[in-house]
LUMLUMTI-291194 format. One record per atom (N, C-alpha, C, O): residue number from 1; atom name; y, x, z; residue in three letters. Coordinates in nm, 3 decimals. Atoms other than C-alpha are relative to their C-alpha. Layout:
> NUM/CA/Y/X/Z/ALA
...
***
This chain:
> 1/N/-0.119/0.081/0.000/MET
> 1/CA/0.000/0.000/0.000/MET
> 1/C/0.126/0.085/0.000/MET
> 1/O/0.235/0.036/-0.031/MET
> 2/N/-0.117/-0.086/-0.001/LYS
> 2/CA/0.229/0.299/0.036/LYS
> 2/C/0.058/0.016/-0.141/LYS
> 2/O/0.179/0.023/-0.158/LYS
> 3/N/-0.047/-0.015/0.137/TRP
> 3/CA/0.246/0.336/-0.342/TRP
> 3/C/0.078/-0.124/-0.044/TRP
> 3/O/0.173/-0.113/-0.121/TRP
> 4/N/-0.071/0.122/0.036/LEU
> 4/CA/0.354/-0.029/-0.375/LEU
> 4/C/0.137/-0.004/0.065/LEU
> 4/O/0.236/-0.043/0.002/LEU
> 5/N/-0.129/-0.002/-0.070/LYS
> 5/CA/0.626/0.009/-0.113/LYS
> 5/C/0.095/0.100/-0.064/LYS
> 5/O/0.214/0.071/-0.078/LYS
> 6/N/-0.088/-0.098/0.063/SER
> 6/CA/0.758/0.323/-0.281/SER
> 6/C/0.042/-0.045/-0.140/SER
> 6/O/0.150/-0.010/-0.186/SER
> 7/N/-0.035/0.048/0.133/MET
> 7/CA/0.750/0.152/-0.621/MET
> 7/C/0.106/-0.109/0.006/MET
> 7/O/0.187/-0.122/-0.087/MET
> 8/N/-0.092/0.112/-0.011/LEU
> 8/CA/0.950/-0.147/-0.498/LEU
> 8/C/0.122/0.029/0.085/LEU
> 8/O/0.198/-0.063/0.116/LEU
> 9/N/-0.115/-0.033/-0.082/SER
> 9/CA/1.208/0.040/-0.291/SER
> 9/C/0.093/0.095/-0.076/SER
> 9/O/0.052/0.161/-0.171/SER
> 10/N/-0.096/-0.088/0.064/ASP
> 10/CA/1.522/0.229/-0.384/ASP
> 10/C/-0.007/0.139/0.064/ASP
> 10/O/-0.097/0.167/0.143/ASP
> 11/N/0.003/-0.139/-0.046/ALA
> 11/CA/1.607/0.592/-0.308/ALA
> 11/C/0.016/0.012/0.152/ALA
> 11/O/-0.034/0.107/0.212/ALA
> 12/N/-0.020/-0.007/-0.145/SER
> 12/CA/1.713/0.515/0.050/SER
> 12/C/-0.115/-0.063/0.079/SER
> 12/O/-0.113/-0.060/0.202/SER
> 13/N/0.115/0.056/-0.067/GLY
> 13/CA/1.383/0.339/0.126/GLY
> 13/C/0.008/-0.149/0.025/GLY
> 13/O/-0.086/-0.208/0.078/GLY
> 14/N/-0.014/0.144/-0.016/ASN
> 14/CA/1.517/-0.017/0.129/ASN
> 14/C/-0.068/-0.073/-0.115/ASN
> 14/O/-0.074/-0.021/-0.227/ASN
> 15/N/0.065/0.078/0.104/VAL
> 15/CA/1.334/-0.287/-0.063/VAL
> 15/C/0.105/-0.045/-0.101/VAL
> 15/O/0.209/-0.100/-0.064/VAL
> 16/N/-0.091/0.036/0.108/ASP
> 16/CA/1.503/-0.344/-0.400/ASP
> 16/C/-0.041/-0.136/-0.055/ASP
> 16/O/-0.150/-0.150/-0.112/ASP
> 17/N/0.034/0.136/0.039/GLU
> 17/CA/1.515/-0.716/-0.477/GLU
> 17/C/-0.026/-0.013/-0.149/GLU
> 17/O/-0.114/-0.088/-0.190/GLU
> 18/N/0.018/0.011/0.144/SER
> 18/CA/1.546/-0.668/-0.852/SER
> 18/C/-0.138/0.052/-0.043/SER
> 18/O/-0.199/-0.002/-0.135/SER
> 19/N/0.134/-0.050/0.032/LYS
> 19/CA/1.227/-0.461/-0.861/LYS
> 19/C/-0.108/-0.097/0.044/LYS
> 19/O/-0.209/-0.113/-0.025/LYS
> 20/N/0.097/0.097/-0.048/VAL
> 20/CA/1.042/-0.719/-0.655/VAL
> 20/C/-0.006/-0.120/-0.093/VAL
> 20/O/-0.114/-0.167/-0.128/VAL
> 21/N/-0.006/0.114/0.091/ILE
> 21/CA/1.158/-1.004/-0.881/ILE
> 21/C/-0.065/0.035/-0.133/ILE
> 21/O/-0.140/-0.045/-0.188/ILE
> 22/N/0.059/-0.041/0.127/THR
> 22/CA/1.062/-0.809/-1.192/THR
> 22/C/-0.151/0.013/0.011/THR
> 22/O/-0.223/-0.026/-0.081/THR
> 23/N/0.144/-0.012/-0.019/MET
> 23/CA/0.717/-0.731/-1.052/MET
> 23/C/-0.065/-0.137/0.006/MET
> 23/O/-0.170/-0.158/-0.055/MET
> 24/N/0.055/0.135/-0.009/LEU
> 24/CA/0.658/-1.097/-0.965/LEU
> 24/C/0.003/-0.070/-0.136/LEU
> 24/O/-0.091/-0.142/-0.170/LEU
> 25/N/-0.008/0.060/0.133/MET
> 25/CA/0.775/-1.207/-1.310/MET
> 25/C/-0.106/0.057/-0.092/MET
> 25/O/-0.166/-0.016/-0.170/MET
> 26/N/0.102/-0.062/0.084/ALA
> 26/CA/0.543/-0.959/-1.479/ALA
> 26/C/-0.139/-0.050/0.037/ALA
> 26/O/-0.221/-0.076/-0.051/ALA
> 27/N/0.129/0.052/-0.044/ILE
> 27/CA/0.247/-1.075/-1.269/ILE
> 27/C/-0.017/-0.145/-0.046/ILE
> 27/O/-0.124/-0.183/-0.092/ILE
> 28/N/0.008/0.140/0.044/ALA
> 28/CA/0.328/-1.440/-1.346/ALA
> 28/C/-0.017/-0.009/-0.151/ALA
> 28/O/-0.090/-0.095/-0.200/ALA
> 29/N/0.011/-0.001/0.146/TYR
> 29/CA/0.366/-1.360/-1.717/TYR
> 29/C/-0.143/0.032/-0.044/TYR
> 29/O/-0.199/-0.036/-0.129/TYR
> 30/N/0.137/-0.038/0.034/ILE
> 30/CA/0.029/-1.187/-1.737/ILE
> 30/C/-0.098/-0.108/0.046/ILE
> 30/O/-0.194/-0.140/-0.024/ILE
> 31/N/0.086/0.106/-0.049/GLY
> 31/CA/-0.130/-1.458/-1.524/GLY
> 31/C/0.002/-0.124/-0.088/GLY
> 31/O/-0.101/-0.187/-0.111/GLY
> 32/N/-0.011/0.115/0.089/ALA
> 32/CA/0.001/-1.732/-1.751/ALA
> 32/C/-0.074/0.025/-0.131/ALA
> 32/O/-0.136/-0.066/-0.186/ALA
> 33/N/0.072/-0.033/0.123/GLN
> 33/CA/-0.139/-1.551/-2.055/GLN
> 33/C/-0.151/-0.008/0.022/GLN
> 33/O/-0.224/-0.060/-0.062/GLN
> 34/N/0.143/0.005/-0.030/LEU
> 34/CA/-0.479/-1.512/-1.890/LEU
> 34/C/-0.048/-0.144/0.019/LEU
> 34/O/-0.158/-0.179/-0.024/LEU
> 35/N/0.037/0.140/-0.018/TYR
> 35/CA/-0.482/-1.879/-1.790/TYR
> 35/C/-0.007/-0.072/-0.135/TYR
> 35/O/-0.098/-0.153/-0.157/TYR
> 36/N/0.003/0.061/0.133/ALA
> 36/CA/-0.399/-1.983/-2.147/ALA
> 36/C/-0.126/0.041/-0.075/ALA
> 36/O/-0.186/-0.041/-0.143/ALA
> 37/N/0.123/-0.044/0.064/LEU
> 37/CA/-0.688/-1.772/-2.274/LEU
> 37/C/-0.122/-0.067/0.062/LEU
> 37/O/-0.216/-0.104/-0.008/LEU
> 38/N/0.110/0.066/-0.069/TYR
> 38/CA/-0.917/-1.921/-2.012/TYR
> 38/C/-0.016/-0.145/-0.047/TYR
> 38/O/-0.127/-0.195/-0.059/TYR
> 39/N/0.002/0.138/0.044/LYS
> 39/CA/-0.823/-2.270/-2.129/LYS
> 39/C/-0.031/-0.014/-0.149/LYS
> 39/O/-0.033/-0.125/-0.202/LYS
> 40/N/0.037/0.005/0.141/GLY
> 40/CA/-0.915/-2.179/-2.488/GLY
> 40/C/0.114/0.023/-0.096/GLY
> 40/O/0.101/-0.004/-0.215/GLY
> 41/N/-0.114/-0.027/0.086/GLY
> 41/CA/-0.576/-2.079/-2.621/GLY
> 41/C/-0.024/0.123/-0.087/GLY
> 41/O/-0.120/0.197/-0.068/GLY
> 42/N/0.008/-0.114/0.091/VAL
> 42/CA/-0.519/-1.824/-2.893/VAL
> 42/C/0.093/0.109/0.051/VAL
> 42/O/0.204/0.080/0.095/VAL
> 43/N/-0.080/-0.113/-0.045/PHE
> 43/CA/-0.390/-1.478/-2.804/PHE
> 43/C/0.071/0.062/-0.120/PHE
> 43/O/0.006/0.103/-0.217/PHE
> 44/N/-0.081/-0.063/0.104/TYR
> 44/CA/-0.107/-1.346/-3.021/TYR
> 44/C/0.063/0.126/0.060/TYR
> 44/O/0.155/0.116/0.141/TYR
> 45/N/-0.053/-0.122/-0.061/PRO
> 45/CA/-0.040/-0.979/-2.938/PRO
> 45/C/0.148/0.022/-0.029/PRO
> 45/O/0.219/0.080/0.053/PRO
> 46/N/-0.142/-0.019/0.031/GLU
> 46/CA/0.298/-0.984/-3.114/GLU
> 46/C/0.087/-0.076/0.099/GLU
> 46/O/0.186/-0.023/0.149/GLU
> 47/N/-0.078/0.081/-0.092/LYS
> 47/CA/0.427/-1.266/-2.897/LYS
> 47/C/-0.011/0.053/0.143/LYS
> 47/O/0.085/0.049/0.219/LYS
> 48/N/0.018/-0.058/-0.133/PHE
> 48/CA/0.280/-1.106/-2.585/PHE
> 48/C/0.090/0.124/0.015/PHE
> 48/O/0.153/0.142/0.119/PHE
> 49/N/-0.085/-0.120/-0.003/GLY
> 49/CA/0.459/-0.780/-2.670/GLY
> 49/C/0.147/-0.033/0.006/GLY
> 49/O/0.223/0.033/0.076/GLY
> 50/N/-0.141/0.040/-0.001/ILE
> 50/CA/0.788/-0.954/-2.739/ILE
> 50/C/0.039/-0.052/0.138/ILE
> 50/O/0.146/-0.021/0.189/ILE
> 51/N/-0.029/0.051/-0.135/GLY
> 51/CA/0.768/-1.136/-2.405/GLY
> 51/C/0.006/0.111/0.103/GLY
> 51/O/0.093/0.110/0.190/GLY
> 52/N/-0.004/-0.114/-0.092/GLY
> 52/CA/0.687/-0.816/-2.220/GLY
> 52/C/0.125/0.084/-0.019/GLY
> 52/O/0.183/0.133/0.078/GLY
> 53/N/-0.124/-0.072/0.029/GLY
> 53/CA/0.977/-0.643/-2.393/GLY
> 53/C/0.121/-0.073/0.054/GLY
> 53/O/0.216/-0.010/0.101/GLY
> 54/N/-0.111/0.079/-0.056/ALA
> 54/CA/1.207/-0.927/-2.290/ALA
> 54/C/0.009/0.018/0.151/ALA
> 54/O/0.119/0.028/0.206/ALA
> 55/N/-0.001/-0.025/-0.145/LEU
> 55/CA/1.103/-0.879/-1.927/LEU
> 55/C/0.057/0.138/0.031/LEU
> 55/O/0.139/0.153/0.122/LEU
> 56/N/-0.049/-0.136/-0.024/ALA
> 56/CA/1.166/-0.505/-1.947/ALA
> 56/C/0.149/0.010/-0.031/ALA
> 56/O/0.224/0.075/0.041/ALA
> 57/N/-0.143/-0.002/0.036/GLY
> 57/CA/1.500/-0.557/-2.121/GLY
> 57/C/0.085/-0.071/0.103/GLY
> 57/O/0.195/-0.026/0.135/GLY
> 58/N/-0.074/0.071/-0.104/GLY
> 58/CA/1.609/-0.810/-1.862/GLY
> 58/C/0.014/0.083/0.126/GLY
> 58/O/0.119/0.081/0.191/GLY
> 59/N/-0.008/-0.086/-0.117/HIS
> 59/CA/1.527/-0.568/-1.584/HIS
> 59/C/0.099/0.115/-0.022/HIS
> 59/O/0.176/0.149/0.067/HIS
> 60/N/-0.095/-0.108/0.031/ALA
> 60/CA/1.719/-0.288/-1.755/ALA
> 60/C/0.143/-0.052/0.005/ALA
> 60/O/0.233/0.017/0.054/ALA
> 61/N/-0.133/0.060/-0.005/PHE
> 61/CA/2.018/-0.521/-1.796/PHE
> 61/C/0.043/-0.022/0.145/PHE
> 61/O/0.158/0.003/0.180/PHE
> 62/N/-0.030/0.023/-0.140/LEU
> 62/CA/2.000/-0.614/-1.427/LEU
> 62/C/0.039/0.130/0.070/LEU
> 62/O/0.135/0.133/0.147/LEU
> 63/N/-0.033/-0.129/-0.061/ILE
> 63/CA/1.999/-0.249/-1.321/ILE
> 63/C/0.135/0.050/-0.050/ILE
> 63/O/0.216/0.102/0.028/ILE
> 64/N/-0.127/-0.044/0.057/ASN
> 64/CA/2.286/-0.171/-1.558/ASN
> 64/C/0.117/-0.075/0.063/ASN
> 64/O/0.218/-0.013/0.098/ASN
> 65/N/-0.108/0.078/-0.059/GLN
> 65/CA/2.500/-0.454/-1.421/GLN
> 65/C/0.020/0.036/0.147/GLN
> 65/O/0.133/0.039/0.195/GLN
> 66/N/-0.013/-0.035/-0.141/ARG
> 66/CA/2.425/-0.358/-1.062/ARG
> 66/C/0.068/0.137/0.015/ARG
> 66/O/0.149/0.156/0.106/ARG
> 67/N/-0.062/-0.132/-0.008/ASN
> 67/CA/2.524/0.005/-1.128/ASN
> 67/C/0.148/-0.005/-0.036/ASN
> 67/O/0.225/0.078/0.011/ASN
> 68/N/-0.141/0.017/0.034/LYS
> 68/CA/2.853/-0.113/-1.281/LYS
> 68/C/0.078/-0.066/0.113/LYS
> 68/O/0.201/-0.056/0.119/LYS
> 69/N/-0.065/0.067/-0.111/GLY
> 69/CA/2.924/-0.312/-0.967/GLY
> 69/C/0.037/-0.144/-0.030/GLY
> 69/O/0.116/-0.204/0.043/GLY
> 70/N/-0.029/0.141/0.036/ASN
> 70/CA/2.933/-0.655/-1.137/ASN
> 70/C/-0.095/-0.093/0.068/ASN
> 70/O/-0.086/-0.214/0.050/ASN
***
């Protein structure tokens, strides 16, 4: 669990909310895809990649705005 705490905290050791939210969103995204496959849905890797890229881009935007002080 130490690796998880270090992954979700900032340089001073405090829990970083944006990292926690991003981790939860990524888990929910992958879980929703797995559930759709379980229910007999079709897997489209292009759409999965675009969605994952959107999550990563949103997190990068959040970090950028926080560093600007907005």
